N, C-alpha and C positions, 0 to 999 in steps of 0.2 A: 452062897449063903441062902438057906429055905425060910419058904415063907410060909406062916399057917396060916390058911385062908379056912375059915368056917361057911362050908356049905350048906344052902338052904335047904330043905327036904324037897324032893317034889312033891308036886298037885298037879292033878288033873284039873286043868279048866273046865269049866260048863259048854257045853256044846254051844256054840253060835258066839262067843266070846273072842276078840279077835287077841292074838296072842303078844302083839304089839301094835303102837300107834305108825300109820305112813310117816316116812320121812319126807314124801313132796306128793301132790296132788297134780293129776293132770291140769295142765290150761286148757289144751286145745277140746275143744267142743266137740260131742261127736258127729257131727256135721261136716267140719271142718277137716276131723281127721279123716272121713271116711273119702271126700275129696281129695285129699292129699295123696292117699292110698292108691286112689285112684291114678292121679298121676304117677306115681312114684313105681306104680306096676308097670306102667305104660313105658318110663324110660329104663326099665330094667330089661332093657334088652341092647347090645354094644349097636346093631345097624339102626336102633331109632335114636339112640343117642346123639350117634354120628348123622345123621335126616334131621335132627333137630339142630344139630349145632350147623350145617350146610345152610338151611332155611334162617336160623338166626343170622348169621354173619351175610347171608344175601341181604337183607332187611327190605325184602320184597315180597313178590309171587315169584315161585319157581316153577316152572312147569314140571310133571312128572317124567315128561322124555327127557327133560336134562338132568334128572337123578340119578336114572338107571344103570348112565356109563359110569355113577361114579364105583358102583357097585359090584360084585361078581354075585351078580343075583337077576333071576327073570323080572321082566315088568309085572306079573302079577304077585310077585314077590314085594316087590318095593312098594305096591299099592298096596297091601294087605299092611306091611307096617304102618304108612301112610292113615292108612283107615284107624288102624289102632290109636295112633297119635289123636286123631279126630274125633274118635269118641272119649277120650280122656281128655278133650277139651284143650289139647296142646296145638294144635296147628286147627289152621281153618281151611276152606276148601271154597276156591272160586272157579265154575266151572265154564269154557267158553270153547262151543262146539263141543269138538269131540274130546278138549283135552280139558284137565284139570290143572290147574294152579294152586299150589301150597305154598301158606305163608307162617308164622308163629304167632300165637295169640299170648303177649307177653305179659297178661293177667294172671295168667294158669300157671309160669314157671316162678312170678315174682312171689303169688303167696307161698309156695313151696321156700323158695331161697329165703325170704323173709324169716321163717319159723325156721331153718337151718341154721341161720345166723345169727 
């Protein structure tokens, strides 16, 4: 069964006129989006996700010397990943003498988790 549809002639819209109305507008403010993107970028590495998982499950401070044996990586590489997480505000650091103890900052992950849920 054929349906005859009358097509409207094409017309060029004036410059700067939108083609259609947006379906939805972003609810996340620019500053919050930048902060969440920083956290997401830091977590965009499997080793960093595993580090956060270990620190989160430990629920306390973990010495970097305890983390190195868990990965097939050198101590400087593990420390690099921890620095990226620290700069993103995901983990905190406490120095005791020569050793560095890391822990998860739950508020950093809560913002991202709240938005994702």
